[in-house]
N, C-alpha and C positions, 0 to 999 in steps of 0.2 A: 159711656160714662162709668160703667161698672168696672173698668180696668184702671181707673184713677187711683193713685197711691194714697190719696187723702179723702177723708169723709168730711164734708162741709156741713156746718150747722148754723142756722140763722141766729143772729145775736138776740133777737126777740125770744128765742127758745132757750138760748144758753143762760140767760139771766133769770129764768123762771125758777122760783123757789119751791113750787109744788112738784117739780120733777127732779129725780135724782140723776146721777151721772150715768147710770145704766139706761134709764129712759132716754136721756139725751143722746147717748152713744148709738143705741139701736135706731132711733129716729134719724140720726145723721147717716147711718148706713143705708137705711131704706131710701132716704131722699137722694143719696148719691147714686143709687141704682136706677132711679127713675129715668125713663126715656123722654123723647120729645112729646109724647102724648101724656106725660105726667103720671104714668103707671109703671109698676114693676111687680114681679111675682116670685121673689126668692122664697124657698122653703124654710121651715122652722130650723132644720138642721143647718142650712147655709147661714142663716142669721146668727145661730149660736156659735158657729165656727168663726165668723167674722168678728163677733163681739167678744169672744173668749168666755162665754158663759154656757150654762146647760140649757136644754130645751125648755125645762119648766120655767126658768127665769125669763126666757123669751116670751112664753105664752102669757105670763103674768104682766110683763111689760107692755105687750100689745093690747091687752085689755085695759090697762091703765091709760095708755095713749088714746085709745078709742073713746073711753069714758070721759076723758078730759077735752075731747074735741080737737085733738092734735093730729089725728090720723083716721082715714076711712078705709075699711076693709070690705071688698066685694068678693062674693063667692058665686061663680057662674054656674055652679052645678054640684051635685053630690060627688065627693071624691076628687074634686079638682083643686087646683092651687088657689090660694088666696091672692087677690089682686089688691095692691096697696096704692092709695092715692091720697093726696092732701086735700083738706077742705078748700073751698073756693078762695077764701081770704089768704090762705097760705100759698096757694098757687101763684098769686100775684107777686108775693115776696120772692117765691122761687124764680119767677121769670126775671124780676129785677136783679136778683143775685146772679143769675146766669149771665145777663148782659154785663154786669160789673166784672164778673170773672173773665169774660171774653176780652173786655177792654184791658183788664190787668194783664192777661196773657199776651195780648198784642203789644202792650207797652214793654213788657219784659222781653219779648222777642226783639223789638227795636233796640232796646238797651243792650241786649246780648250781641246783636249785630254790630253796634257801634264799638263795643269793647273789643270784639274780634278784629275789626278793622284797625283800631289803634294798636293792638298787639302785633298784628302783621306789619304795620308800618314801623314799629319799633324794631322788630326783628330784621326788617329790610335795612334799616339804618345801621344796625350792628354788623350785618353781613356785608355792608358796602366796603369794598376794598380800596386801599389807597392807590393812587395812580402808579402804574408800573413804570419804573425807570427804563430808559432805553438801554438794552443790552444786546450784545452780539448773539446771534443764533447759530448753533452748530448742528448740522444734520448728520445723523449716523449713516454709515455705509449700508446698514441693514434696512434702511428705508423707514425706520420708526419715526414717530412724531418728533419735531425739533425740540431740543431741550435748551433751556436758557442757561447760559454760563457766562459769568463775568471774568474776563481775562485779567490776571494779575499783572501789574506793571513792574518791570525790573528797574528799580531806581538805583542809579550809580551814586556812590558816596565819594565825595571829594575829601580825602584825608589830608589834614595839614602836615607840613614837613616836620614840625616839632614832635607830633604824635607818631609819625612814621619812624623817627629816630628812636623814640621810646619803645615802640612795638618791635622794632628790629633787634633791640638789645634784650627784650624780654624772652626768657627761655621757653615759654609755653605759648605757641601760636594758635590761640582759640579765641572766639567771641571778640573779633576785632572791632565790630561796630559798637558792641556794648562797652568795650573799653574806651572808645572815643567819647561816649556820653559821659563816663566818669572823668575823663581828661578835661572835657569842656566845663565840667562843674567846678574844677579847681582853677583852671586857666593859669597854670604854673608860669612863673616868670623865669628868666634866664638862670638865676641862682638856684631856684628850686629844681629846674631841669637838670642842672649839673649834679645836685645832690642825689636826685633819683637815679641817674646813670651810675654814680659812684657806688650807691647802695646795691644796684643790680650786679656790679662786678663781683663783690664778695658773696652775694646771695647765690649767684650761679654756681660758685664753687661749693657752697654748702648743699645745694640741691642736686649735685652730681649723683649721689647715692640714694636720693629720695625717689620713691615711686611717682610716676607722672600724675596719678590721680590725686596725690596729696599736694601738688603744686597749685596754688590758686590761679585763676584766670586773671587777665590784666585788669578787668573792671573791679572785682572784689579787692585786688591788691591795692589799687589806687584809693578806693573808698575806705579801706582799712588803714590808710596812711602808713603802709608798710615800709616806706623809705625812712621812717623813724626807728626801725628795728636796729638792734646792735648784733654784731657777730657773736656766735656762741662761745668763742675763745676769749671774749672780753671786749672792752671799748675799742672801737676802730681807730686806727692811726691815720685813716684816710680823710677824716673830716678836716676841712680847711686846707687841704693839699690837693695838688693836681692829680689826675688819675695815674695810678701806678699799677704794676703787675701784681695781681692778688697773690700768686704763689710766693713772690719775694716778700710780701708783707707777712705771710704766715711763717716763712723761714726766719724772718727777723724776730717775730714774737717767740718762736720756739728757741732760737739761739740765745735770746736774753734770759729766758727761763733757765736754760742749762748753765749759763754763767753764774746765776744766783746760787744754784745748787752746789757748784764747785767752790764758791766762796764760803759757803757754810761748812764745807768739809775742812 
């Protein structure tokens, strides 16, 4: 009991007005050190260290406790230690308190065990893994443990004919599948498909001297509605007309411009 981190004091002693807190503290320290036989024999120095007071205060407190009938001191010979014990009526309280303490400790132990089981159960639920999906196992040639690997499926894309016609006319052959998504978003009819192909005719001519990285992919071209662009030389003469050779169209525009200049002269 001397190794307990707490010093217990009877409630009947704690509410005594004739005892100060130094008296109550030293009495609690002595009671806590008592063994099964109800005795203990700490020295004055030890009591002073445990209570945080000097030896003179311990001596005065012991006399006060003995005179008040709260403590009995036995001296079994000259130069020997003092043996401390409680009066008979106090011993009964001490025994009852010890039983209550044992019951309390037992209850606390049972409660702690239940809390531990609940915590372990919660951890087990958190650690429970989801059912593993069936996957193909591939064994290395080195003889190591099999590793799980899910084989990717190679899905063939069925491109519609109208998109194939557009993609074949487009000058930059990249991101074919992404371009199909953009094509299906618009679902162009026959008239819009003809306009897209006519626009690509003069745009291919303009992109001849353009670096490849600056030419958009088919998907962004469609989402940007680039078939509504106009040639850099001015309005196109191809709108509403069947497809013609782009070079002839540019020659026609340049020839008309030269005729205007000669007329002004």
